[in-house]
N, C-alpha and C positions, 0 to 999 in steps of 0.2 A: 745501630739502633740501641743496643744494650748499653753502650757507653753513654749515649745521649740521655737515656732514661736514668742512669745512675747519676749523671751530672745534674739533671733537673731535680731528682730526689734530694741530692746533697744541697742544692740551692734552697729548696723549700724547707728542709730541716734547719738549715742555717738561718733562714728568714724568721723562724719562730724562736730563735734563741733570745735570751733576755738582752744581751748586748745589742744585737741588731734592732730589736724592737724599741729599745730605749733610744738608740741613735736616731732611728726613723721618726719616732714620736717627738723627740727633742727638736729635730729639724723642722718638723711640721709646725710645732708650737712657735718656732722662730719666724715663720712666714710674715706675721704682722710687722715685726721689727725690720726684717729685710726689705719688705715692700715700702714701708714708710721711709727708710733711709735711702732706698734706691730712687724713689720719686723726688725726694729732697735733692738728691744729686742731679737728677734730670733737670729740675727747675732751675738750679743754680748754674748748670754748665751747658745748657742747650747751645750748640755752636752756631748761633745766628747773631751776626754783629749788632744789628739794631736792638735785638732783645737783650743782649748782654749789656749794652750801653744803658738801657732803661733800668734794669734791675740793680746796676751798680751805682746809678746816680739818683734814682727816685728816693726821696726822703732820706738823703744821705746814705744810700745803700741799705735801707731797712729791709727790703725784700731779700737781697742777697744774704745779709747777716742772719735773717730769720731762718732761712733754709740751710745755711751753713751750720747754724746751731743745731738744727734737727739732725742733720747728717752726722755731726760730731757726737751727738747724744745716742745715735744708733750704731753706725759703723765704727765710730771712734772707740766704742767699748763693746764691740760685737762679741768678742770671746767671753766676756763676763756674762752676757746674756746666755750664751751657749752653755757655759758651765752650769748656770742656774737651771736651764731648760733640760739638759741631759740628766742632771741629778734628780730633778723632780720627776721626770719620766721613769727613770730607773726605780725610784722608790714606789711609784704608783704600781709598777709591774711586780716588783719583787717583795716589798715590805709587807708585814702583817699589820693588822688593825691597831696594835699597841705601839707601833713605831712612831716616833716624832719626826715626820718628814722634813720639817723645817730645820731640824738639827743637821740632817744630811746635806741640805743645800748650803748651810753656813760652813760646814766642814769642807765641802767641795770648793767653795769660793776662796776659803782660806788656803787650801792646797794649791789652787790656781795661782794666787798671788805669790805664794812661796816659790813655786817652780818658775813663775814668769820673771822673777827677780825684782820684786817690789822694793827691796832694800837697796837697789842700785841708785846712785846719784842721778843717772840719766834716764831713769824709768819714766815713761810717759804713755800717752794713749797709743803710741805705735806698738807698745807691748801688749795692749789690751784689744787691739783691733783685729782685722781679718788674718793677719800674719800668725796669730796664736790660736787659730781655730782647732788645729790638731791637738794642741796642748789642752784646750778646753774640753775636748771629747775625752781625753785620757784622764784628766782630773775629775771630770763629772762622773765617769764610771768608777774609777779606782777609789776615790774618796768616799763615794756613796756606799760602795760594797764594804769597805773597811768600817765605815761608821755603823752600818747595819749589823755587821758581825759583832763588833764590840758592844753595841747597844743590847743585843740579845744576851751576850755573855754577862753583862753587868746589870741587867734588868732587875733581877731578884735582889742583888746586893745594894742597889740604890734605894730600895723601898724603905730602908731604915732611916734614910735622910728626910723622908717626907714628914711634913708637919700637918697635924689634923686640922689646924685652923688656917693653914696657908692657902693662898689662891691656887686654883687648879692649874693655871698657866705656869705658876712658879714651880709646882711639883713636876710638870712636864719639862720645864727647863732643867731641873735636876737630873731627869732621866737622860737628857741629851748632853749635859755638860761634860762628863768625863769621856764619852766617846769622841766628842769634838776635840778635846784636848789631846787625846791619844792620836787621832788622825793627824792633827797639826804637827805633833812631835815626829811622827813617822815620816811625813813628807819633808819636814825640815831636815831630819837626819839623812834622808835619801838625797836631798838637794846638796847637802854638804859633802856627801860621799861622791856624788857625781863631779862636784867642783874639784875635789882632791884628786880623783883618779884621772879625769880628762883635762885638767888644768883649764877650766872654763869658769865663767862667772855665774852661770845658772843652767838649769836643765833646759830651759827654753832655748838658750843660746846653743846648747849641744844639739838639740833637734834641728835648729836652723842650719848649723854647720854640717850636720849629717846629710840633709837634703842638698845643701850646697855642694858638698863633696861629690855626690853622685853625678851632678851635672858638670862640675868643674873638670872632671876627668874625661868628659866627652868633648870631641873636637867641635869647634864652631861650625855651623852650617846646617844642612837639611836634616840630618839624623838627630841632632841635638833637639831641634824644635819638634821633630816627629815624636821623639820619646817623651817630651814634655806634654804634648797633646794626649798621647796614649795614657800616661800616668794620671793626668787630670781627669780624663773620662773614666778610667778604671776605678779611681778612688770614689768618684761620684756614684758609680754603680753600686758600690758597697756602703753607701750612706755617708761618705765623708766628703765634705765640701771641697772638691779637688782644687778649684781655682783659688780659694782662700788658703788652703793648706800649703799650696805651692807659691803663695804670694811672694814670699821672701826670695824664692828662686827666680820668679818673674822679674822682680825689681833688680836683682843682682846680675842676671845673665841676659835679659832681653830688653827691659825698659830703658836701660842705658844706651842702647843702640840708636834710639831716636836722637839723642844729643850728638852722637857721632855723625849721623846723617845731616843734622842741622849745621854742625860745625863745618862739614865738608861743603855744603851748599853756600854758606856764608863766605867760605874761602874761594869760591868759584870753581870748586871741584865737584864731580858727580858723587851722589850718595852711594854708599857701598853695602850697607847692612839691610838685608831683606827682612829679617825677623826682628820685629819690635813688639812691644805690648799691644800697639794698635793693630798690628798684623793679626794677632790672635783674636782680638775683640771684634774686628770688622770683617774678617774673611774666613775665620775658622769657627769660632764659637758664636755663630749668628743666632740670635735668640737665646743665648746662654749655652750652658754645657750641653754636649751632644748635638750642637747645631739644632736646638729644639724647635726653632721656627719651621724647619723642614718637617718635623714630626707633626707640628700643629696643622700645617697645610695638608699633609697627608691624611690626617684624621678628618678634617673638615671636608675633604674631597671624597674620601672613600669609606669612612667608617659607617657601619650600620647601627652601631651601639649608641643609643640616645644619650646615655650617661657620658660616654667619651666625647661625643659632639658637644654636649652641654658644657663639659669641662673646657673643651677647646674654645668655645665662645667666651667663657669666663676669663680664660688665661690669655686671650688674644691681645687685648690692649696692653697689659704690662709686658708681654713678650715682644712687642714692637720696640721696647726699650731694653731688651735682653734680660728681663726679669722673669725667670721661668720656674720659680719654685712651685707655683700652683700646679703646673703641668707635671713636673718631676715627681712631686709627692702625692699629687691627687690621682695620677693615673693608676698605679704608681709605676715608676721606672726602676727604682731601687730594688735590687734582688729579684727582678723579673727576668727569668732566663730568656724569654722571647726577645726582650729588648737589648740584651747584652751585645749582640753582634752589630746591629745598626747604630746603637748609642756610641760605640767606640769607632766603628768603621766610617760613619759619615764625617765626623770631624777630621779623621785622618785623610780621607779623600779630599775634603775641602782644603786642608792644609797643603796637600801635594799639588793640587790644581793651582792654588793661589801662589805657591812658591814658584812653580814653573812659569806662571803668567808674569810675575814680576822679574824673575831671573832672565826671561827671554826679552824683556823690554816691552811687552804688550801692555802692561800696566806700570805706571811710574813707581819709583821707590816712595816709601812713606816718609814724609818730612814734617808732618804737622801732628800735634798732640790732639787726640780725640778721646773723650771719656767713653767708658765701656757701655754707658747707657744711651749713646747716640743711636738713633733709629737707622735701620738698613737704608741704603741708597745715599742718605745724607752722610753716613759714616764713611762710606767708600769714597765719596766725592771730597770730603774735607781732609781725610788722611792723605790722599794721593794728589789732591789738587786737580783731579781729572775725572771726567765721567766714565772713563775706562774702569776706575775703581768701583763705581756703582754697578756697571755691567758685570764685573767679576762677581760681586755679591749676588746679583740676580742669577747668574749662571750656576754658582755654587748652591744656591737655594733649590733651583730646579733639579740639579743633580742629587741633592740630599733627599728631596721629596720622592724621586724615583726609587731610591734605595729603601726608604722607609715604607713605601706603599705595601709591598707584600707582607711586611711584618705587622702592619696595622691590621691587615685581614686576619693574621694569626692571633693578634691580640684580641680581636673581636671574638674569635672562636674560643679562645681561652676564657674570656669573660663570660661567654654563654655557658660553657661547661661548669665554671665555678658557680655561676648564678643558679643553674639547675640543681647542682649538688647542695648548695646552701639552702635553697628553697625546700628541697626534699627533707632535710633535717629540720628546718623551721616549721613546716606544716605538720610534721609528726609531733614536734614539741607542742605546737599550739593545740592540736586535736586531743593530745593526751592530758593537757592541763587547761582546757578551755574554761572551765568554771573558775579555777583559781586565778586565771589571767584576766578575768572580767574587770578587775580594779587596777591592773598593771598596765602602764603605758609601754607598749611594745617598742615604739619608736624612740623611747628614751633610754633603752638598754644599751650599755656600752660593750656590746659583744656582736658576734656575727648575726644573731637573731635581730638585734636592733638595726644592723646594716640592711638586712633583707627587708625588714618592715619599712624602713625609710625609703628604700628603692621602690617597693611596691606602692607605697603611699604616693610617691611622686608620679609613678606611671598611671595610677588610678586617676589622679587629679588631671593628668594630661588627657586621658580618655574622655573625661567629662565634657571636653570641648566639642566632641562629636556625639552623635546619637548613640546612646547606650543600648546594650542588647538585653532583651527580655525573652524569657520563655514563659509559657502559660500551662498550668496544670488544671484540667477541668474538674468540676465538682458535680456529683450526680445525686439524685434522690433514690429512694428505694425502688421506685418503678423503673429506674434506668434512664431517666430523662436528665439531660445536661442542664443544670440550673445556674452554673457560674464557672468562673475561671480565675485563678489567682496568678497575678503577674509576679514572676520571680526573677530577680536580678541575676544575670549571668555575665560575669566578667571573664572573658577569654583572653588571657595575656598572650601577646605575640610570641613569646618564647616559652613560657611555663605552662601554657594551656589554661584550662578552667581553674579559677581560684575559688576556694571554699567561701561561699557567700557570707557566713558569720564573720570571717576574717575581713572581708571587704567592708562590711559595716563598721567593724571596730577600727580599721585603718582610716576610714572616712571620718569617723568621730574624732580620732586622735589628730587627724590632719586639719580639722576645723571646717570641713566642707560636707559634713553629713546632711545638713539641710539642703544644700545644692544637689546632692546625689538623690535624695528622696523626692525633691521637686522634679528632677530630671526623669526619675522612674515614673512618676505620675503623668508627666507630660508625654513621655513615650508611650505609655499604656493608652492614653486617650487618643493618640495618633494611630494606634493599632486597632482602634475600636471597630472599624469597618471590616478589617481582616478577621477580627475575633468573631463578629457576627456571621461572616461567611463560613467560618470553620465550625462554630459550635451552636449557632442558632440565634434568633432575634432576642429571646427573653433571658439571655445570659447575663448574670450579674458580674461586673468586673471588680475584683478585689486587689487592693495594693497594700503593701506593708509600710507603716510609718512608726517610728519609735515614739515611746511615751514622752521623751524629752521634746521632740519636735512638734507633735500634734497640738500641744496646748499653747504654742507660741503665737504671738500676733503676726509674725512673719508668715507662718504657714496659713493662718486665717486669711491674710490679705492676698496671698498667692491663690488660694481657692476662690476668693471673691472675684479676682480678675478672670479666672477661668469661667466662673459663673456669669459674669458680665459679658463675656465673649461667647456665651451660649455653648461652651464646651461641656458644661455639666447638665444643661437642660435636657430633660427626657432621658437621662442616662442613669442606669441603675448602678451606682458606684458605692462600693463598700471599702472603708478604710480599716484595716486590721491594725490594732495597736499592739506593738511588740514592746519588749522590755518594760513590763508593767510596773516594775519597782521604781522606774524613773517618772511615772505618771503621778502628778500631784493633783489634789482636789481642792485647790483654793477657789475662791469665788471667781477670780479671773479665768482660771482654767475651765471651770464649769461653764462659764459664759462662752468661751471659745468653742467648746464641744457642742453646746446648744446651737450656736450660730452655724456650725457645720451641718447639723441635722436640719436646720431650717432651709439650707440650700439643697436639701434632698440627698445628702450624703449619709449612708448608713454606717454605723460604727460596730466593730467587732472586737472582742477581747481574744487575743491569740494566746495559746498555751494555757488555757483555763484549767484550774484544779480546785480542790476544796480548801486551799490554803487561805489564810487571813487576807493576803494581798489581793487575791482574785475576788473573794467574796465582797470586799469593800467596794468594788466598782459597780455592784448591782444595786446599791441602796438609793442612788440618785436617778435611776431609770434613764440612763443616758445611752445605753447600748442596745443594739438590735439582735446581736448574735454572739454566741460564744463558741470558740473552737477548742475542742478538748486537747489537753496536754498530750503530746504524742506518746509519752511514756505510759500513760494509762491505756491507750489503745494497744500498744505493743505488748503490754502485760496481761491482756485479756485471757490468753490461753495458758498462762503460767501462774498468775496470781488471782485468786478468787476475790480478793479485796478490790482489785481494779474494776471488776464488774459491779460491785456494790457501790463504789464511789461514782462511777459513771451513771448508774441508775439514780443515785441521789441528785446528781447534777441535772439530769434530764427532767426529773420531777420538779426540781426547783425552777428550771427554765420554763417548763410548761405553765407553772403558776404565775410567772412574770411575763409570759407571752414572748419568750426569747427562742430563737432558732438555735439548735445545737448541731454543729458540724464536726465530724471526726476525720482527722488526718491519719496518714500512714495505714490506710485500710488496704491490705494486700491479698486477703483470701476471702472467699465466699463465707467461710465459717465466721470470720470476724464481722463481716457485714450482717449476717443473720443474727449473731449474738447482739450486736448493737441495735438492730431493729427490735429485738425482743425486749430490750431494756429502754426503749423510747427514743433512740437516735436514728433518724431517717435521712440524713444528709452526709455524703461521704466524699473523701478525696484521697487518692492513693494509687498505687500501682495496679490494684485490681481493675481499675478503669483505664488509667493512662499515666505514664510518666509526664513530666513537664516537657512540652514540645515547643519548638519554634514555629511561628505561624507560616513561615515560608517553606517549611518542610512538607513533603508529600505525605498524605495520610497513609 
């Protein structure tokens, strides 16, 4: 157990290093390019004879040429995009605000072309495609680090080159010019050194020869392919695109076996090579690395985590064509210790089963070329020319799902623990900085708080589809008679428990569904009317909260009119408490809306009233029936003499304007009696009752 905990701690610490974060972020940013290129490949290579004839002949092959162009513009220069993406991600994580990020990207791309051998006569897109992905990662990280280091060292020295009248971008260029030159020279010297020592034509060739040498010394057969699958999956787990990194090995040691089989068949001899590129694509890496389609099915079948299932539904269609980046980076799988075992084990098991099935003759040898994007079942059929190939794919998928299932449950548990921990930090941060965060978009923050806010926002929106939960806090007069009850939103998250109500309102506002939430609250409160009467009595006024932004809108007015037309407001003592007064405008249109609400018999109350200018402004047009004292005034009665004087001034003002005054947060008889002495005879607070659910026993 101790060794396991040390391993998990090591993985988590490694996960937070700059290098790993930059690689992961860089790969995530590559998803659009990978997806576009993969779908272009699907469209141009789908192995259906009639379809292929159509795209190659229609309009002189226009459709085929179009998607071939898109494929070449994406996968043809994939490593260049990767260099750009890794460098950009590294600088976002590591660089300070004064750094010129664009300079690092230029330096990284320069370094890539130097090490890739751009000076060679036969240099082409093959040097810039998937085969150079590992080189792209190395140059993206290495060149960016060197650029950032030299830029900081030279920053003060380059200021003397600035011209007062020069364009700002020109001065920024001067800041990055010398670091770019230095990085280019360093990589050029390094490349020349490699060429001299190892007698090769470029550093890229040395990398390819190194990987090739590892596999060249392995005997052909089961263990050579087994090691390839292990290496590919292992690299993926650490954020390195295993399939693309080992593409040179694939082409040199396995892809050529298909031609051997074809030649044998044409000569009337039996095919002899079990392991081909199609063998891996169709029977091992089903759904992409890690046999991810097995993970997808396991998640959709057994996961309780709504986010995981949602990701599964999103990733399902591209994964049918073995495009699994959304799942791999969205879950995430990279550097997740729980997923290490199945992510490596499932492909190895699938490899072993497929090898045995073909070696024993149960499934025919592979003799047809099939692209890696060919869907399951069709790929098995086309590659082997037999439905036995399709059945082998299905068998491997079932086997993989069974292996993944227990780990999906562990993944759910891990996600729950992380979510609880992150929420605890987030709610502490929110409560400590609530006033400062009023104008800050929580869901726009690019940190863990932003992640929690976005997740809660999505969950809250989902809950709106069902009846929301309300609690009611009764209101009493001085004689002890219940005169009203305020409906209070209570969002009880399925995992995190009760969510702080002001946070719920803020997230709904940021999510753009605050009006929907407020209408749902009013609707639910009206539906609870009979229960409310049974609990608190016939003459109880029902109060609901609506923000100042919403109450003056035509949408809310029309919503209330529909309720009125359906007799849901008739004979009902309804009071709408206006919260967030600063957002309430007093244009002619807004005043007309408030007057229309009052004409429908709706009373209006000003929540959190004080003697400030904002609160006093609302009294001049005689639109409100009640004011609720600011809670801080009531809480300060026993400790601040001025609170008593302020409340007394408010009650005297309210009396002259024929307004009811209600005090919240009344918790002791002393507070109630003091309030009574200074003219306030309506109360709400723990002295009488906390907020209660109507289904609870008294």
